[in-house]
Residue frames as a rotation matrix with the C-alpha (Angstrom) as fourth column:
MET 1
0.323 0.178 -0.929 24.29
0.944 0.007 0.330 -7.33
0.066 -0.984 -0.166 -77.80
THR 2
0.479 -0.091 0.873 24.41
0.129 -0.977 -0.173 -3.68
0.868 0.195 -0.456 -76.80
LEU 3
-0.659 -0.727 0.192 26.36
-0.010 -0.247 -0.969 -1.97
0.752 -0.640 0.156 -74.04
ASP 4
-0.188 0.695 0.694 23.08
-0.945 -0.320 0.064 -1.58
0.267 -0.644 0.717 -72.14
ASP 5
0.733 0.433 -0.524 22.59
-0.357 0.901 0.246 -5.35
0.579 0.006 0.815 -72.42
LEU 6
-0.077 -0.861 -0.502 26.08
0.321 0.456 -0.830 -5.96
0.944 -0.225 0.241 -71.04
TRP 7
-0.774 -0.194 0.603 25.47
-0.420 -0.555 -0.718 -3.66
0.474 -0.809 0.348 -68.07
ALA 8
0.286 0.926 0.248 22.10
-0.905 0.176 0.387 -5.30
0.314 -0.335 0.888 -67.45
ASP 9
0.578 -0.167 -0.799 23.88
0.084 0.986 -0.146 -8.66
0.812 0.017 0.584 -67.38
VAL 10
-0.553 -0.833 0.021 26.49
0.126 -0.109 -0.986 -7.30
0.824 -0.543 0.165 -64.96
ARG 11
-0.448 0.459 0.767 23.75
-0.845 -0.499 -0.195 -6.03
0.293 -0.735 0.611 -62.62
GLU 12
0.628 0.754 -0.191 21.85
-0.670 0.649 0.360 -9.32
0.396 -0.098 0.913 -62.78
LEU 13
0.427 -0.519 -0.741 24.91
0.236 0.855 -0.463 -11.52
0.873 0.023 0.487 -62.34
THR 14
-0.685 -0.659 0.310 26.42
-0.123 -0.314 -0.941 -9.52
0.718 -0.683 0.134 -59.47
GLY 15
-0.079 0.752 0.654 23.05
-0.973 -0.202 0.115 -9.69
0.218 -0.627 0.748 -57.72
LYS 16
0.802 0.378 -0.462 22.89
-0.338 0.926 0.170 -13.45
0.492 0.020 0.870 -58.17
LEU 17
-0.021 -0.893 -0.449 26.50
0.283 0.426 -0.859 -13.91
0.959 -0.145 0.244 -57.10
SER 18
-0.600 -0.112 0.792 25.76
-0.624 -0.554 -0.551 -11.87
0.501 -0.825 0.262 -53.98
GLU 19
0.446 0.843 0.301 22.82
-0.879 0.348 0.327 -14.15
0.172 -0.410 0.896 -53.18
VAL 20
0.695 -0.241 -0.678 24.91
0.059 0.958 -0.279 -17.27
0.717 0.154 0.680 -53.75
ALA 21
-0.414 -0.906 0.085 27.77
0.036 -0.110 -0.993 -15.94
0.910 -0.408 0.078 -51.60
ARG 22
-0.327 0.386 0.863 25.33
-0.899 -0.409 -0.158 -15.07
0.292 -0.827 0.481 -48.79
GLN 23
0.750 0.660 -0.048 23.70
-0.628 0.733 0.262 -18.51
0.207 -0.166 0.964 -48.91
ALA 24
0.393 -0.696 -0.600 27.10
0.193 0.701 -0.687 -20.21
0.899 0.154 0.410 -49.06
ALA 25
-0.568 -0.583 0.581 28.24
-0.418 -0.404 -0.814 -18.30
0.709 -0.705 -0.014 -45.97
TYR 26
0.115 0.700 0.705 25.16
-0.993 0.072 0.090 -19.46
0.012 -0.710 0.704 -44.05
ALA 27
0.874 0.173 -0.454 25.68
-0.245 0.964 -0.106 -23.04
0.420 0.204 0.885 -45.27
GLY 28
-0.077 -0.980 -0.183 29.30
-0.006 0.184 -0.983 -22.82
0.997 -0.074 -0.020 -44.17
PHE 29
-0.431 0.007 0.902 28.14
-0.857 -0.318 -0.407 -21.94
0.284 -0.948 0.143 -40.66
ALA 30
0.668 0.727 0.159 25.93
-0.744 0.648 0.162 -25.03
0.015 -0.227 0.974 -40.73
VAL 31
0.579 -0.544 -0.608 28.91
0.074 0.777 -0.625 -27.21
0.812 0.316 0.490 -41.70
ILE 32
-0.483 -0.766 0.425 30.97
-0.348 -0.277 -0.896 -25.67
0.803 -0.580 -0.133 -38.90
TRP 33
-0.022 0.576 0.817 28.16
-0.999 -0.047 0.006 -26.38
0.042 -0.816 0.577 -36.44
ILE 34
0.855 0.361 -0.372 27.97
-0.395 0.919 -0.016 -30.01
0.336 0.161 0.928 -37.55
PHE 35
0.368 -0.808 -0.460 31.70
0.338 0.577 -0.744 -30.57
0.866 0.118 0.485 -36.99
LYS 36
0.048 -0.311 0.949 31.93
-0.819 -0.556 -0.141 -28.98
0.572 -0.770 -0.282 -33.54
THR 37
-0.430 -0.148 -0.891 32.86
0.341 0.887 -0.312 -31.26
0.836 -0.437 -0.331 -30.69
THR 38
0.294 0.688 0.663 30.73
-0.503 -0.479 0.720 -31.23
0.813 -0.545 0.205 -27.59
THR 39
-0.841 -0.366 -0.398 31.46
0.178 0.506 -0.844 -31.89
0.510 -0.781 -0.361 -23.95
GLU 40
-0.186 0.824 -0.536 28.91
0.969 0.244 0.040 -31.85
0.164 -0.512 -0.844 -21.16
THR 41
0.214 0.249 -0.945 29.47
0.659 -0.751 -0.048 -28.18
-0.721 -0.612 -0.325 -20.49
SER 42
0.091 -0.252 -0.963 30.81
-0.408 -0.892 0.194 -26.62
-0.908 0.376 -0.184 -23.70
TYR 43
0.961 0.110 0.252 31.47
0.201 0.345 -0.917 -26.75
-0.188 0.932 0.309 -27.41
HIS 44
0.025 -0.980 -0.198 34.87
-0.003 -0.198 0.980 -26.92
-1.000 -0.024 -0.008 -29.04
LEU 45
0.980 0.192 -0.055 35.81
-0.043 -0.065 -0.997 -25.87
-0.195 0.979 -0.055 -32.56
ASP 46
0.243 -0.912 0.330 39.02
0.916 0.327 0.231 -26.71
-0.318 0.246 0.915 -34.35
ARG 47
-0.239 -0.428 -0.872 41.13
0.209 -0.899 0.384 -23.63
-0.948 -0.090 0.304 -35.16
SER 48
-0.976 -0.136 0.169 40.53
0.185 -0.121 0.975 -24.03
-0.113 0.983 0.143 -38.88
LEU 49
-0.182 0.977 0.113 36.77
0.924 0.131 0.358 -24.08
0.335 0.169 -0.927 -38.31
ILE 50
0.276 0.214 -0.937 37.06
0.655 -0.755 0.020 -20.89
-0.704 -0.619 -0.348 -36.26
LEU 51
-0.659 -0.598 -0.455 39.10
0.049 -0.639 0.768 -19.25
-0.750 0.484 0.450 -39.03
ALA 52
-0.812 0.427 0.397 36.59
0.513 0.200 0.835 -20.33
0.277 0.882 -0.381 -41.67
GLY 53
0.146 0.924 -0.354 33.74
0.989 -0.127 0.076 -19.00
0.025 -0.361 -0.932 -39.50
VAL 54
-0.029 -0.243 -0.970 35.48
0.372 -0.903 0.215 -15.65
-0.928 -0.355 0.116 -39.05
LEU 55
-0.931 -0.358 -0.064 36.00
0.059 -0.323 0.945 -15.33
-0.359 0.876 0.322 -42.80
LEU 56
-0.507 0.821 0.263 32.36
0.744 0.262 0.615 -16.21
0.436 0.507 -0.744 -43.50
ALA 57
0.295 0.587 -0.753 31.20
0.870 -0.491 -0.041 -13.70
-0.394 -0.644 -0.656 -40.88
LEU 58
-0.423 -0.517 -0.744 33.43
0.118 -0.845 0.521 -11.03
-0.898 0.133 0.419 -42.44
ALA 59
-0.929 0.136 0.345 31.91
0.358 0.082 0.930 -11.88
0.099 0.987 -0.125 -45.84
LEU 60
0.028 0.998 -0.056 28.42
0.963 -0.012 0.270 -11.29
0.269 -0.061 -0.961 -44.44
GLY 61
0.164 -0.061 -0.985 29.67
0.553 -0.821 0.143 -8.02
-0.817 -0.568 -0.101 -42.94
CYS 62
-0.843 -0.491 -0.221 30.96
0.058 -0.491 0.869 -6.99
-0.535 0.720 0.443 -46.37
ASP 63
-0.576 0.721 0.385 27.59
0.749 0.277 0.602 -7.95
0.327 0.636 -0.699 -47.84
LEU 64
0.402 0.726 -0.559 25.81
0.890 -0.453 0.052 -5.62
-0.215 -0.518 -0.828 -45.44
ALA 65
-0.099 -0.533 -0.840 28.40
0.270 -0.827 0.493 -2.89
-0.958 -0.178 0.226 -45.89
GLN 66
-0.871 -0.216 0.442 28.16
0.462 -0.051 0.885 -3.13
-0.169 0.975 0.145 -49.69
TYR 67
-0.097 0.927 0.364 24.45
0.867 -0.101 0.488 -2.37
0.489 0.363 -0.794 -49.65
ALA 68
0.505 0.261 -0.823 24.75
0.735 -0.630 0.251 0.27
-0.453 -0.731 -0.510 -46.93
VAL 69
-0.447 -0.754 -0.482 27.54
0.286 -0.631 0.721 2.12
-0.848 0.184 0.497 -48.77
THR 70
-0.778 0.207 0.593 25.62
0.603 -0.016 0.797 1.93
0.174 0.978 -0.113 -52.06
VAL 71
0.292 0.953 -0.079 22.49
0.924 -0.259 0.283 3.34
0.249 -0.155 -0.956 -50.45
LEU 72
0.359 -0.194 -0.913 24.41
0.541 -0.753 0.373 6.17
-0.760 -0.628 -0.166 -48.79
LEU 73
-0.721 -0.689 -0.071 26.29
0.312 -0.415 0.855 7.11
-0.618 0.595 0.514 -51.97
HIS 74
-0.620 0.547 0.563 23.18
0.658 -0.029 0.753 7.09
0.428 0.837 -0.342 -54.13
TRP 75
0.422 0.767 -0.484 21.13
0.906 -0.368 0.207 8.90
-0.019 -0.526 -0.850 -51.48
ARG 76
0.000 -0.513 -0.858 23.78
0.400 -0.787 0.470 11.61
-0.917 -0.343 0.205 -51.21
ASN 77
-0.906 -0.364 0.217 24.04
0.318 -0.245 0.916 11.91
-0.280 0.898 0.338 -54.99
ALA 78
-0.222 0.909 0.353 20.23
0.874 0.024 0.486 12.10
0.433 0.416 -0.799 -55.38
HIS 79
0.511 0.400 -0.761 20.02
0.753 -0.635 0.172 14.86
-0.414 -0.661 -0.626 -52.78
GLU 80
-0.421 -0.740 -0.524 22.81
0.264 -0.653 0.710 16.77
-0.868 0.161 0.470 -54.51
GLU 81
-0.837 0.176 0.518 21.01
0.524 -0.016 0.852 16.48
0.158 0.984 -0.079 -57.85
GLU 82
0.221 0.971 -0.086 17.76
0.946 -0.192 0.262 17.67
0.238 -0.139 -0.961 -56.26
ARG 83
0.278 -0.191 -0.941 19.56
0.535 -0.783 0.317 20.63
-0.798 -0.592 -0.115 -54.77
LEU 84
-0.725 -0.657 -0.207 21.21
0.168 -0.461 0.872 21.54
-0.668 0.597 0.444 -58.08
ARG 85
-0.907 0.358 0.223 18.25
0.253 0.040 0.967 20.90
0.337 0.933 -0.127 -60.39
GLY 86
-0.453 0.826 0.335 15.30
-0.891 -0.419 -0.172 21.32
-0.002 -0.377 0.926 -58.10
VAL 87
-0.534 0.268 0.802 13.01
-0.260 0.850 -0.458 18.52
-0.804 -0.453 -0.385 -57.03
ASP 88
0.415 0.891 0.185 10.73
-0.022 0.213 -0.977 18.78
-0.910 0.401 0.108 -60.06
TYR 89
-0.440 -0.556 -0.706 12.99
-0.768 -0.176 0.616 17.89
-0.466 0.813 -0.349 -62.97
ALA 90
0.475 0.816 -0.331 11.53
-0.843 0.314 -0.436 15.83
-0.252 0.486 0.837 -65.80
GLY 91
0.810 -0.086 0.580 13.41
0.044 0.995 0.085 12.55
-0.584 -0.043 0.810 -65.52
ASP 92
0.662 -0.647 -0.378 16.57
-0.691 -0.329 -0.644 13.83
0.292 0.687 -0.665 -67.14
ASP 93
0.666 -0.544 -0.511 19.48
0.473 0.837 -0.275 11.40
0.577 -0.058 0.814 -67.28
LEU 94
0.913 -0.395 0.101 21.95
-0.313 -0.520 0.794 11.97
-0.261 -0.757 -0.599 -64.50
THR 95
0.365 -0.887 -0.283 25.68
-0.149 0.245 -0.958 11.91
0.919 0.392 -0.043 -64.81
LEU 96
0.978 -0.022 -0.209 26.95
0.205 0.319 0.925 10.09
0.046 -0.948 0.316 -61.77
PRO 97
0.532 -0.846 0.038 30.34
-0.810 -0.496 0.314 11.01
-0.246 -0.198 -0.949 -60.37
GLU 98
0.308 -0.518 -0.798 33.15
-0.481 0.639 -0.600 8.90
0.821 0.569 -0.052 -61.77
GLY 99
-0.641 -0.665 -0.384 34.02
-0.099 0.567 -0.818 6.05
0.761 -0.486 -0.429 -59.44
ILE 100
-0.136 0.654 0.745 30.83
-0.943 -0.316 0.106 6.25
0.305 -0.688 0.659 -57.35
ASN 101
0.831 0.549 -0.093 30.55
-0.512 0.819 0.260 2.46
0.219 -0.169 0.961 -57.45
ARG 102
-0.031 -0.926 -0.377 34.20
-0.432 0.353 -0.830 1.64
0.901 0.137 -0.411 -56.72
GLY 103
-0.609 -0.190 0.770 33.62
-0.791 0.078 -0.607 1.17
0.055 -0.979 -0.198 -53.00
PRO 104
0.350 0.814 0.464 30.56
-0.785 0.525 -0.329 -1.07
-0.512 -0.249 0.823 -53.37
TYR 105
0.787 -0.093 -0.610 32.28
-0.404 0.669 -0.623 -3.16
0.466 0.737 0.489 -56.07
ALA 106
-0.350 -0.936 0.035 35.38
-0.576 0.186 -0.796 -3.52
0.739 -0.299 -0.604 -53.88
LEU 107
-0.392 0.299 0.870 33.17
-0.840 0.269 -0.471 -4.75
-0.375 -0.915 0.146 -51.03
PHE 108
0.725 0.665 -0.181 31.44
-0.667 0.610 -0.428 -7.11
-0.174 0.431 0.885 -53.47
ALA 109
0.386 -0.664 -0.641 34.77
-0.392 0.511 -0.765 -8.57
0.835 0.546 -0.064 -54.60
LEU 110
-0.603 -0.622 0.499 36.03
-0.692 0.097 -0.715 -8.85
0.396 -0.777 -0.489 -51.02
LYS 111
0.098 0.750 0.654 32.81
-0.886 0.365 -0.286 -10.62
-0.453 -0.551 0.701 -49.97
VAL 112
0.868 0.233 -0.439 33.14
-0.450 0.744 -0.494 -13.23
0.212 0.626 0.751 -52.72
ALA 113
0.007 -0.955 -0.295 36.85
-0.397 0.268 -0.878 -13.72
0.918 0.123 -0.377 -51.99
LEU 114
-0.508 -0.172 0.844 36.21
-0.860 0.045 -0.509 -14.18
0.049 -0.984 -0.171 -48.25
VAL 115
0.547 0.751 0.370 33.56
-0.722 0.647 -0.246 -16.82
-0.425 -0.133 0.896 -48.92
ALA 116
0.733 -0.315 -0.603 35.91
-0.335 0.605 -0.723 -18.60
0.592 0.732 0.337 -51.34
VAL 117
-0.367 -0.926 0.089 38.80
-0.507 0.119 -0.854 -18.65
0.780 -0.359 -0.513 -48.86
GLY 118
-0.233 0.380 0.895 36.48
-0.934 0.168 -0.314 -19.69
-0.270 -0.910 0.316 -46.04
TYR 119
0.816 0.578 -0.018 35.27
-0.549 0.766 -0.335 -22.60
-0.179 0.283 0.942 -48.13
ALA 120
0.319 -0.784 -0.533 38.82
-0.378 0.411 -0.830 -23.57
0.869 0.466 -0.165 -49.08
ILE 121
-0.612 -0.527 0.590 39.63
-0.723 0.072 -0.687 -23.83
0.319 -0.847 -0.425 -45.37
LEU 122
0.161 0.769 0.618 36.41
-0.856 0.421 -0.300 -25.78
-0.491 -0.481 0.727 -44.71
ILE 123
0.835 0.144 -0.531 37.10
-0.462 0.708 -0.535 -28.20
0.298 0.692 0.657 -47.55
ARG 124
-0.168 -0.965 -0.203 40.67
-0.473 0.260 -0.842 -28.74
0.865 -0.045 -0.500 -46.32
TYR 125
-0.528 0.036 0.849 39.35
-0.838 0.142 -0.527 -29.45
-0.139 -0.989 -0.045 -42.82
LEU 126
0.521 0.827 0.212 36.70
-0.755 0.563 -0.337 -31.86
-0.398 0.015 0.917 -44.14
VAL 127
0.576 -0.394 -0.716 39.22
-0.422 0.607 -0.673 -33.76
0.700 0.690 0.183 -46.26
GLN 128
-0.542 -0.824 0.164 41.54
-0.536 0.189 -0.823 -34.11
0.647 -0.534 -0.544 -43.28
ALA 129
-0.307 0.507 0.805 38.66
-0.877 0.177 -0.446 -35.16
-0.369 -0.843 0.391 -41.02
LEU 130
0.741 0.651 -0.165 37.45
-0.656 0.650 -0.384 -37.78
-0.143 0.393 0.908 -43.48
VAL 131
0.319 -0.720 -0.617 40.93
-0.400 0.487 -0.776 -39.18
0.859 0.494 -0.133 -44.19
SER 132
-0.668 -0.698 0.258 41.93
-0.501 0.166 -0.849 -39.54
0.550 -0.697 -0.461 -40.53
């Protein structure tokens, strides 16, 4: 396995983990919806369900922010390279600034952590609801 293979695996696996985290957040909202209590005029959610929902919503916000930040950083870097080299360069390899992906990877890690904590709270609520 080469270093290029390892980086290709990282790109593929982070993409898949992002998809799984996004789908899990949506599924978590469905679970929260199922366990709401209803009166004639309103809905009620247990505090732990609200907390789990907030964490899952924040995870989806991080998901969006991750892609937005990545696009902006790469767009800015591409425009800088065009300005320095001219638009018509022959596909030369670029040297990206060190740490350009730190922000997007931090958002990626935060997104996964928020989904995990949200699910821990949901699972705790479900266990308590099923036991009582």
